[in-house]
C-alpha positions in Angstrom: -118.3 296.9 125.2 -119.1 294.2 127.9 -117.0 293.4 130.9 -116.0 290.1 129.3 -114.9 291.8 126.1 -112.8 294.2 128.1 -111.4 291.4 130.2 -110.2 289.6 127.1 -108.4 292.7 126.0 -106.8 293.1 129.4 -105.5 289.5 129.3 -104.1 289.9 125.8 -102.5 293.2 126.7 -101.0 291.8 129.9 -99.5 288.9 127.9 -98.0 291.3 125.4 -96.4 293.5 128.1 -95.0 290.4 129.9 -93.6 289.0 126.7 -91.8 292.2 125.9 -90.6 293.0 129.5 -90.4 289.7 131.3 -90.5 289.4 135.1 -88.5 291.3 137.7 -89.6 294.9 137.2 -91.5 297.2 139.5 -95.3 297.1 139.6 -95.5 300.7 138.4 -93.6 299.8 135.2 -96.1 297.1 134.3 -99.0 299.4 135.3 -97.9 302.2 132.9 -97.2 299.8 130.1 -100.4 297.9 130.5 -102.4 301.1 130.5 -100.6 302.2 127.3 -101.5 298.9 125.6 -105.1 299.2 126.6 -105.3 302.8 125.5 -104.0 301.7 122.1 -107.1 299.5 121.9 -109.2 302.6 122.4 -110.2 301.8 126.0 -110.4 304.4 128.7 -107.9 303.6 131.4 -107.8 305.4 134.8 -104.8 304.8 137.0 -104.7 304.9 140.7 -108.4 305.5 141.1 -109.4 306.6 144.7 -112.0 304.3 146.2 -113.7 305.6 149.3 -115.2 303.5 152.1 -118.2 304.4 154.2 -118.5 303.1 157.7 -121.5 304.1 159.8 -121.7 307.9 159.2 -118.0 308.2 158.4 -116.7 308.5 154.9 -113.0 307.9 154.3 -112.0 309.3 150.9 -108.9 307.7 149.3 -109.2 304.7 151.6 -108.1 302.5 148.7 -106.5 302.9 145.3 -107.5 300.8 142.3 -104.4 300.3 140.1 -106.4 300.4 136.8 -110.0 300.9 136.0 -110.8 300.1 132.4 -113.8 301.7 130.8 -115.3 302.3 134.2 -116.2 298.6 134.3 -113.2 296.3 134.9 -110.9 296.6 137.9 -107.2 295.5 137.4 -105.0 295.0 140.4 -101.3 294.5 139.5 -98.6 292.7 141.5 -95.0 291.9 140.9 -94.4 289.5 143.7 -93.2 285.9 144.2 -96.7 284.4 145.0 -100.2 285.7 145.2 -101.7 285.3 148.6 -105.3 285.0 149.8 -105.1 288.6 151.0 -104.5 289.8 147.4 -107.7 288.0 146.3 -109.6 289.6 149.3 -108.2 293.0 148.3 -109.6 292.8 144.8 -112.9 291.4 146.0 -113.2 294.3 148.4 -112.6 296.7 145.5 -115.3 295.1 143.4 -117.8 295.2 146.2 -117.0 298.7 147.4 -117.1 300.1 143.9 -120.0 298.0 142.7 -118.0 296.5 139.9 -118.7 293.1 138.4 -115.3 292.0 137.1 -111.7 292.2 138.2 -108.3 290.8 137.4 -105.4 290.2 139.7 -102.3 290.2 137.5 -98.9 289.1 138.9 -96.2 289.9 136.5 -93.4 288.2 138.5 -94.0 284.8 136.8 -92.3 282.8 134.0 -95.5 282.6 132.0 -98.1 285.3 132.3 -100.9 282.8 132.0 -99.8 281.6 135.5 -100.1 285.1 136.9 -103.8 285.8 135.9 -106.7 285.5 138.3 -110.2 286.5 137.3 -112.7 287.4 139.9 -116.4 288.1 139.6 -118.6 290.1 142.1 -121.9 288.4 142.5 -123.4 291.8 143.4 
């Protein structure tokens, strides 16, 4: 399955979770429920994936944690905050670059309509 096909399923699943639960819950609740919905679609979902960083001759394991990694292709970073900030976009772009992933989604569940909480980012590699 391509990154775009997986991405479509991520968006559909996030909307389903948001419709059922609404806004105002903890990020971990949305993470668990979204992972469950994606697994029901027969996707492989890894939660809290360690992402190391290498600087000079130093390797820092567990430097970052990806909220969800879907089919080892698509990075999903979840938020439950009032407003997404540029630093959140920078965070996801860093994950894409460090992990050599092409596609990522920044999902903010603390919105009235989930469509307003979805940001798609592509790594030009």
